[in-house]
C-alpha positions, 0 to 999 in steps of 0.5 A, a space after each residue: 531975519 534973526 541970526 538963528 533963522 538965517 543959520 538954519 536956512 543957510 545950513 539947509 541951502 548948503 545941503 546937496 540939491 537932491 537932499 534939499 528936494 527930498 526934505 522939501 517934499 515932507 515939509 508942511 507948506 505956507 503960501 507966499 502971501 502967508 509968509 511974514 516979512 520984515 524990511 529988507 527980506 525977500 522970500 520966494 517959492 521954494 524957500 524954507 520959512 522957519 517959525 520957532 522949531 517949525 520949518 515950512 516950504 513956501 509954495 505958490 498961491 494955487 498949491 493944493 497939498 495932499 492931506 495925509 491922515 489915519 482913520 481909526 475905526 471902533 466897533 460900537 456893537 461890543 459896548 466896550 467900556 470907554 477906557 477899553 475903546 480908547 486903548 483899542 483905538 490907541 493899539 490900532 493907531 500905533 500898530 503900523 510902527 509897532 509891527 515894524 519894530 517887532 519885525 526889524 528891531 528898528 525904524 528908519 524914516 527913509 524906509 517908510 512910505 512918503 505918506 507915513 513920512 509926511 504924516 509923522 513930520 506933520 500934524 499926525 491927523 486922525 479921524 475916529 469912526 464907528 461900525 456896528 458889526 464884525 462883518 462891517 469892520 472885516 469888509 472895510 479891512 479887506 477892501 483897504 488892504 486889497 487897495 494897498 493901504 496901510 491897514 491893521 486890525 486889532 484882536 483883543 485877547 479877551 482877558 478883561 472883556 469878551 469872556 476870554 474870547 479873542 475879539 476884533 475891536 478896532 481897525 486902522 487905515 493909514 497913514 495914507 492920503 485922505 483921498 485913498 482912505 475915503 472910499 472905504 470910510 466915507 459912509 461911516 459916522 464919526 465916533 
């Protein structure tokens, strides 16, 4: 093990046990069999394995991580220009952070939900889906919101499209656990 990795691991092990457990909860994982070893190294479940700047928690072989994702839903019935669709999807994706910034003026990681922390520290997985009506997007929004999921509906001002009429264009659900989002999105087609 090179000195840089050894120092990072040692610094982590110097943290109080409570902080170590909290940090481990949000790390991506590697199964023990996936960990690269060199002569004289011995790794065990619960150790932190470092590759470059990436930190991974070593887990048991039967470990099944909970996937966190964000669903971006775009209204195809509006026939928006491609750039407009991309912009609306981007607004939807970032809405959960921008809303917090507007409300509080700052964002602290430890004040975010475990799902959002895991998502931000991981691969920020997204899936882009499409609907064909305003009624459909509203129904999905209401159901996901009622279920307590992170939801944000985007209403475009209508300045560049829609003849000046404010129009619902996109929706984001999440970051939340995939199994919590799926009941609201499984029937939708990929964009």
